[in-house]
C-alpha positions as CSV (number, residue, x, y, z in Angstrom):
1,M,85.5,107.1,117.3
2,L,85.4,103.7,118.9
3,T,87.3,102.1,116.0
4,R,90.4,104.1,117.0
5,F,90.8,101.6,120.0
6,I,91.0,98.5,117.7
7,Y,94.4,96.8,117.2
8,P,96.2,95.6,115.2
9,L,95.6,98.3,112.6
10,T,94.9,95.8,109.9
11,L,91.9,94.6,111.9
12,R,90.8,98.1,112.6
13,A,90.7,98.8,108.9
14,R,88.6,95.7,108.2
15,I,86.1,96.4,110.9
16,S,85.8,100.1,110.1
17,W,85.1,99.3,106.4
18,R,82.0,97.5,107.5
19,L,80.9,100.2,109.9
20,Q,81.4,103.2,107.7
21,K,78.1,102.6,105.9
22,L,76.2,102.8,109.2
23,F,77.5,106.2,110.2
24,S,76.6,108.8,107.6
25,N,76.4,111.7,110.0
26,I,80.0,111.8,111.2
27,D,82.2,114.7,112.0
28,D,84.8,115.4,109.4
29,K,86.6,118.3,110.9
30,N,89.8,118.4,113.0
31,I,90.4,114.7,112.4
32,L,93.5,113.4,114.2
33,L,96.0,111.3,112.3
34,H,97.1,108.0,113.8
35,F,100.7,108.2,112.7
36,D,101.2,111.8,113.9
37,K,98.8,113.0,116.5
38,R,100.0,116.6,116.1
39,L,98.2,116.7,112.8
40,K,94.5,117.5,112.4
41,M,92.8,117.5,109.0
42,D,89.5,118.8,107.7
43,L,88.1,116.1,105.4
44,S,85.0,115.2,103.4
45,K,82.8,112.6,105.1
46,N,81.3,111.6,101.8
47,D,84.6,110.5,100.3
48,V,85.5,106.8,100.8
49,G,89.2,107.5,101.3
50,H,88.5,110.3,103.7
51,Q,86.2,108.0,105.7
52,S,89.1,105.7,106.2
53,I,91.0,108.5,107.8
54,I,88.1,109.6,110.0
55,F,87.4,106.1,111.3
56,N,91.0,104.7,111.4
57,G,93.3,107.8,111.5
58,F,95.0,106.6,108.4
59,Y,94.6,105.8,104.7
60,E,96.4,103.1,102.7
61,L,98.0,101.6,105.7
62,E,101.1,100.0,104.2
63,L,101.9,103.1,102.1
64,T,101.4,105.4,105.1
65,K,103.8,103.4,107.2
66,T,106.4,103.4,104.5
67,I,106.0,107.2,103.9
68,V,106.4,107.8,107.6
69,K,109.5,105.5,107.8
70,L,111.2,107.3,104.9
71,G,110.1,110.7,106.1
72,I,111.9,110.2,109.4
73,K,115.2,110.0,107.4
74,G,114.4,113.4,105.9
75,G,114.3,114.8,102.4
76,I,112.0,115.9,99.6
77,L,108.6,114.4,98.8
78,V,106.9,115.2,95.5
79,D,103.2,114.5,95.9
80,V,101.5,114.4,92.5
81,G,97.8,114.3,93.2
82,A,97.9,115.6,96.7
83,N,94.2,115.8,97.3
84,Y,93.5,117.3,100.8
85,G,97.2,116.8,101.8
86,Y,97.2,113.6,103.9
87,F,100.6,112.3,102.7
88,S,102.1,115.8,102.3
89,C,101.3,116.8,105.9
90,L,102.6,113.5,107.3
91,W,105.9,113.8,105.4
92,A,106.4,117.4,106.4
93,T,106.2,116.7,110.2
94,Q,108.5,113.7,110.3
95,N,111.8,115.7,110.1
96,P,112.5,119.4,110.4
97,I,114.4,119.4,107.1
98,N,111.6,117.8,105.1
99,K,110.1,119.6,102.1
100,V,107.1,118.8,100.0
101,F,106.0,119.9,96.5
102,A,102.3,119.1,96.4
103,F,100.7,119.1,92.9
104,E,96.9,119.3,92.8
105,A,95.2,120.0,89.5
106,S,91.6,119.9,90.7
107,P,90.4,123.4,91.7
108,V,87.8,121.7,93.9
109,N,90.6,120.3,96.2
110,L,92.8,123.4,96.3
111,Q,91.1,125.3,99.1
112,P,90.8,122.2,101.4
113,L,94.5,121.4,100.7
114,N,95.6,124.9,101.5
115,N,93.4,124.9,104.6
116,N,95.0,121.7,106.0
117,V,98.5,122.9,105.3
118,N,97.8,126.3,107.0
119,K,95.9,124.9,110.0
120,N,98.9,122.7,110.8
121,N,101.4,125.5,110.3
122,L,103.2,123.7,107.5
123,S,103.2,126.4,104.8
124,G,107.0,126.7,105.2
125,A,107.5,123.1,104.5
126,I,104.8,122.4,101.8
127,T,104.7,124.2,98.5
128,I,101.3,123.8,96.8
129,I,101.4,123.9,92.9
130,P,97.9,124.3,91.4
131,N,98.5,122.5,88.2
132,A,99.0,119.0,86.8
133,I,102.1,117.0,86.1
134,G,102.2,115.0,82.8
135,K,104.2,113.8,79.9
136,E,104.6,117.2,78.2
137,K,104.1,120.9,79.0
138,G,100.9,122.5,77.8
139,K,97.2,122.3,78.6
140,L,94.9,119.3,78.8
141,K,91.3,118.6,79.6
142,F,90.7,117.7,83.2
143,D,87.5,115.9,84.2
144,L,86.4,117.0,87.6
145,A,84.4,113.8,88.1
146,T,83.0,114.7,91.5
147,E,80.0,112.5,91.3
148,N,79.0,111.0,94.7
149,K,81.3,113.7,96.2
150,Q,84.5,111.7,95.8
151,T,87.3,114.2,95.9
152,G,89.9,112.1,94.2
153,W,88.1,110.9,91.1
154,G,89.2,113.8,88.8
155,G,91.8,113.3,86.1
156,F,92.9,113.9,82.5
157,S,90.4,113.4,79.8
158,L,90.8,113.1,76.0
159,K,87.1,113.9,75.6
160,N,85.1,117.1,76.0
161,N,82.3,117.0,78.5
162,A,80.4,119.3,80.8
163,R,82.7,118.5,83.7
164,A,86.0,119.0,81.9
165,I,88.1,122.1,82.3
166,N,91.4,123.2,80.9
167,V,94.4,122.8,83.3
168,E,98.0,123.8,83.0
169,V,100.4,120.8,82.7
170,D,104.1,120.7,83.3
171,T,106.6,117.9,83.4
172,L,108.4,117.0,86.5
173,D,111.7,117.4,84.7
174,N,110.8,121.0,83.8
175,Y,109.6,121.9,87.2
176,A,112.6,120.3,89.0
177,E,115.0,122.2,86.7
178,K,113.3,125.5,87.1
179,N,113.1,125.2,90.9
180,S,116.6,123.7,91.5
181,I,115.3,120.3,92.8
182,Y,118.4,118.1,92.4
183,K,117.1,115.1,94.2
184,I,113.7,113.6,95.0
185,D,113.6,111.2,97.9
186,V,110.1,110.1,97.3
187,L,107.8,110.5,94.4
188,K,104.2,109.6,95.2
189,I,101.8,109.6,92.2
190,D,98.0,109.2,92.4
191,T,96.5,110.7,89.3
192,E,93.6,108.4,88.4
193,G,95.0,106.7,85.4
194,A,97.8,109.1,84.3
195,D,100.6,107.9,86.6
196,T,102.4,106.6,83.6
197,W,102.4,110.1,82.0
198,V,103.9,111.6,85.1
199,L,106.8,109.1,84.8
200,Y,107.2,109.9,81.1
201,G,107.7,113.5,82.0
202,S,110.4,112.5,84.5
203,K,112.8,111.0,82.0
204,R,115.8,113.1,82.8
205,L,115.4,112.6,86.6
206,L,115.1,108.8,86.0
207,Q,118.1,108.7,83.7
208,E,120.2,110.4,86.3
209,K,118.8,108.3,89.2
210,K,117.6,111.4,91.0
211,I,114.5,109.8,92.4
212,D,115.1,107.2,95.1
213,H,111.6,105.9,95.8
214,I,108.5,105.9,93.5
215,F,105.0,104.9,94.5
216,F,102.4,104.8,91.8
217,E,99.1,103.2,91.0
218,H,97.1,101.7,88.1
219,N,93.5,102.8,87.6
220,F,92.7,100.4,84.7
221,E,89.4,102.0,83.7
222,R,90.9,105.5,83.4
223,M,94.1,104.2,81.8
224,K,92.0,102.7,79.0
225,L,90.4,106.0,78.4
226,L,93.8,107.6,78.0
227,N,95.1,104.8,75.8
228,I,97.7,103.7,78.4
229,T,98.3,100.0,78.6
230,D,99.1,97.8,81.6
231,G,102.8,97.4,81.8
232,E,103.8,100.6,80.2
233,A,105.0,102.2,83.4
234,K,107.0,99.2,84.4
235,S,108.7,98.8,81.0
236,F,109.5,102.5,81.0
237,L,111.1,102.5,84.5
238,E,113.1,99.3,83.7
239,R,114.6,101.1,80.7
240,F,116.4,103.3,83.3
241,D,117.4,100.4,85.5
242,Y,114.7,100.8,88.1
243,I,113.4,97.8,89.9
244,V,109.6,97.7,89.9
245,E,107.7,95.7,92.5
246,Q,103.9,95.1,92.4
247,H,102.5,95.1,95.9
248,S,98.8,94.7,94.9
249,P,96.8,94.5,91.7
250,T,96.9,98.3,91.5
251,D,99.9,99.4,93.7
252,F,103.6,99.6,92.6
253,Y,106.9,100.6,94.1
254,A,110.1,101.3,92.2
255,Y,113.7,102.2,93.1
256,P,117.0,102.4,91.2
257,K,118.8,99.1,90.8
258,A,122.1,100.9,91.4
259,K,120.8,102.0,94.8
260,S,119.3,98.6,95.8
261,S,120.3,99.3,99.4
262,Y,117.7,102.1,99.4
263,H,114.9,99.5,99.0
264,V,112.3,99.9,101.7
265,S,109.8,97.2,102.7
266,T,106.2,98.3,102.5
267,K,105.4,95.9,105.3
268,A,106.7,98.2,107.9
269,S,106.1,97.4,111.5
270,E,102.9,98.6,113.1
271,T,104.9,99.9,116.0
272,I,105.7,103.0,114.0
273,H,103.7,105.8,115.5
């Protein structure tokens, strides 16, 4: 892929965005990742996010650089909404001690996620959990929302429709307690509108400052359908003395005020590779 020779990476991302529409018949198997060329992923060429990985070797550049930077230090990543395993695989290879708990509620994504973990020999480092994380334990409707073959559009739904299935839901507090997870170095959440609910289900971990870095998103359209308001997540985190930074209209980073030295810039150097 010619775009892989373009630097700086920010320029590569801008140029490839324009070119993606011109190349519909692209290979989406054994795609090398820019930030760890030991990793190869099988992706979906119809998915916009996956197209970024195919053309650029990365997805969400600043977050990727930050995850790699933190992964080098070592520890546990909880990946809620793991999709095909991009962030999970990157974290797992940065340090031999690294562990990942990858939650993926969509049955459509589970086989590709398992495939990417296994093909990179990372099953010892990555635990895949085939259910959702939310604000309380139980079952909820999950809208598969796979129109236009976008793998990451599924999420919780308060309405019944033909695409909705029942999924098991646990809280992060419950899962961590049951599995003796005493500290989470990075919590990455991408649940198409329900990120706030994931935080609600992490109350004990937040109270005890057991999560060092939190990356979450706002999908305003899906949040509205779930009756979640803008600012809820920020207010909730601040109750537990977490500092919340907004890095784009939809991207947020939080860390404990008491551990302000842990703060990491999301403008990491492009020399990381």
